[in-house]
C-alpha positions, 0 to 999 in steps of 0.5 A: 035371648039368642040360643048361643047366649042360653048355651053360654049361660048354661056353661057357667053352671054345668059341663058342656055336654050336659048343657048341650043335651038339655038344650037340644032335648028341650028344643027337639033339635040335635047338637049340630043344629044347635051349634049352627043356629046360635043366632036364633031367638028363643022364647022366655018360656023356653029360656025359663025351662032351660034355666030350671033344668040347668039348675037341677043339673047343677045341684047334681040331679042326673042328666038322664033323669032330666032328659028321661032317657039314656043310650045303652048298647044300640038303643035309647032307653026310657029312665026315670027317678027310682030306676037305676041309670044304665052304665056303659060298663053293663054292656059287657053282660049284653055282649057276653050273653049274645056271644053265648046264645048266638046260633041257638036254634029254636026259642031261647029263654032269658031272665033279667034279674033286677031289671031296672030299665030293662036295658040288659034283657031288652038289648039281648032280645032286640039283638036275637029275635028268638029270645023270649025275655022275663024281666024281674024287679022288686020296684013297680017303677022299674017294671013300668019303665021296662014295659014302656021300653019293651013297647018302644023297641017293638018286642013287648010280645016277647017280653013278660015282667014280674014284680017280685024280689029275686030271692023269692022269685017263683017260676015254673020254667027254666032259662037258657041265660040269666043276667043281672046287674045286682046291688054290689056296693058296700054301705060304707063305700066312700068312692061312690059319687055323691049325686049317685048316692043322693038321687039313684035308688039305694036298693039297686046300689047297696048290699050287705056283706060288704056288697056281696049279699046279692051277688051270692044270693042271685048266683045261687038262684041263677043256678036253680033256674038255669037249664043244663048248659045255661049261662049266668053273668053278673056285673061286679065292683072292680075289686070283687072278682076273686071272691065272686069267682069263688061264689060261682065255683061253690055254686057249681058253675064251670067255665067261669070267666072274669071280664074287664071293662074298657078301663081295664077293671074287672067288671063281669063274672060269668059261668056255665051250668054244665050239669044239674 
């Protein structure tokens, strides 16, 4: 079968972008090459693999898991089932942390709570060469993927991981910056994409107290672990800004700020520990 025909077959099952990414990944080519080499004949073995992966995507299996990677901020991160797939909205936390930390002299200690793929903390560490990252997650898969991504980015020497729950995290050091994309979706939320609910790890998505359990607990933990002048940023659901603002205020944070994503929805709440 010609490459163009394989693409045409795939487009009957899944969206164009997904089809192109899957085929390019299998053939180790880029999208312009795929479009200009449509007359090339692909082997039966390759065709079978394309059909298998297209079928998985048609069933809702995430493209990022099929490819084994996802672009985030300025880099491509390894991902796998059992680890939350990075979202563009989460890049706001990277930008907020970098803005706060840029210009700091000497080493900077950053903590990534519930690190998942490590995309948050590793993006900060890759951008700022004086950052030393601690990445914490309760999932062994997440820790393994974070370590792989740290090596891939060449910053394993500035990254350490810890397998633990955030609530029970015990460390001797204090941090200049803590970031997190905590579980913040209420269990009864009907707006969540069915494929996300089916295939991505529930422990990274859902929280008690109508989604506020981890936001509250992790914000309090962040206060305890931050140095004076330290920066805390948490991702939130777009309806959670007002209550999260009050959580940070009650915890003792100052300079509390709500940041909107590119679609105009409240997506990040941050604050600074000015005392304590």
